[in-house]
C-alpha positions in Angstrom: -59.8 44.9 -55.8 -61.0 41.5 -54.5 -59.7 40.0 -51.3 -57.7 37.5 -53.3 -56.2 40.3 -55.4 -55.3 42.2 -52.3 -53.5 39.1 -50.8 -51.7 38.4 -54.0 -50.5 42.0 -54.3 -48.9 41.6 -50.9 -47.0 38.5 -52.1 -49.3 35.8 -51.1 -49.9 33.1 -53.7 -53.5 32.5 -52.9 -54.2 29.8 -55.4 -51.1 27.8 -54.3 -52.0 28.3 -50.6 -55.5 27.2 -51.2 -54.3 24.0 -52.8 -52.1 23.3 -49.8 -55.3 23.4 -47.7 -57.1 21.0 -50.0 -59.1 23.9 -51.5 -60.8 24.6 -48.2 -61.0 28.4 -48.4 -62.3 28.8 -44.8 -59.5 26.7 -43.4 -56.8 28.5 -45.4 -58.2 31.9 -44.4 -58.3 30.8 -40.8 -54.6 30.0 -40.9 -53.8 33.2 -42.7 -55.5 35.0 -39.8 -53.6 33.0 -37.2 -50.4 34.2 -38.9 -51.1 37.7 -37.5 -50.6 36.3 -34.0 -47.4 34.2 -34.8 -44.6 35.3 -32.5 -41.7 34.4 -34.8 -41.4 37.9 -36.4 -41.4 39.7 -33.0 -39.0 37.0 -31.6 -36.7 37.7 -34.5 -36.9 41.5 -33.9 -36.2 41.1 -30.2 -33.3 38.7 -30.6 -31.7 40.8 -33.3 -32.0 44.0 -31.2 -30.2 42.1 -28.4 -27.6 40.9 -30.8 -28.5 37.2 -30.2 -28.1 35.7 -33.6 -28.8 32.2 -32.4 -32.3 33.1 -31.3 -32.7 35.4 -34.3 -31.9 32.6 -36.6 -34.3 30.3 -34.9 -37.1 32.8 -35.1 -36.5 33.8 -38.7 -36.3 30.1 -39.7 -39.7 29.6 -38.0 -41.1 32.6 -39.9 -39.8 31.2 -43.1 -41.5 27.9 -42.5 -44.8 29.5 -41.6 -44.7 31.8 -44.6 -43.9 28.8 -46.9 -46.7 26.7 -45.6 -49.1 29.6 -46.2 -47.7 30.5 -49.6 -46.6 33.9 -48.5 -43.9 33.7 -51.1 -42.1 37.1 -50.9 -41.8 36.8 -47.1 -40.6 33.2 -47.4 -37.9 34.2 -49.8 -36.6 37.0 -47.7 -36.7 35.0 -44.5 -34.8 32.2 -46.2 -32.2 34.7 -47.4 -31.8 36.1 -43.8 -31.6 32.5 -42.4 -28.8 31.6 -44.8 -26.9 34.8 -44.1 -27.0 34.2 -40.4 -25.9 30.6 -40.9 -23.0 31.7 -43.1 -21.7 34.1 -40.5 -23.3 37.4 -41.1 -23.0 39.9 -38.3 -26.0 41.4 -36.4 -25.1 44.7 -38.1 -25.3 43.1 -41.5 -28.7 41.6 -40.8 -30.0 44.9 -39.4 -29.4 46.4 -42.8 -32.0 44.0 -44.2 -34.4 44.6 -41.4 -36.3 47.5 -43.0 -37.1 45.4 -46.0 -38.4 42.6 -43.8 -40.4 45.1 -41.7 -42.0 46.6 -44.8 -42.8 43.2 -46.3 -44.2 41.9 -43.0 -46.5 44.9 -42.5 -47.8 44.7 -46.1 -48.7 41.0 -45.7 -50.4 41.6 -42.3 -52.3 44.6 -43.7 -53.5 42.5 -46.6 -54.6 39.7 -44.3 -56.4 42.1 -42.1 -58.4 43.5 -45.0 
């Protein structure tokens, strides 16, 4: 499996992402690598564990934007769904039920980027 296929299998639309970066493969891959150090996922996890939905919403919204800019489509879609649920009054317990799916997806994306 090629690097591009590995990324796409993890939900990253490589072709679309590359277009966003004006077909500059090196630049796009540099920003995908920077994604691994983005603090919005860990910020969301910390805030949710503390029951702070205001901070959790801010962090998951940031993750959504970053994922969207990098064409990490599955993570973008899930982060958007979580953002909307929080904005429409979901409780921390309701959001925690979605957390395992987010964790799995996030780990899959990070593993693909690392490879």
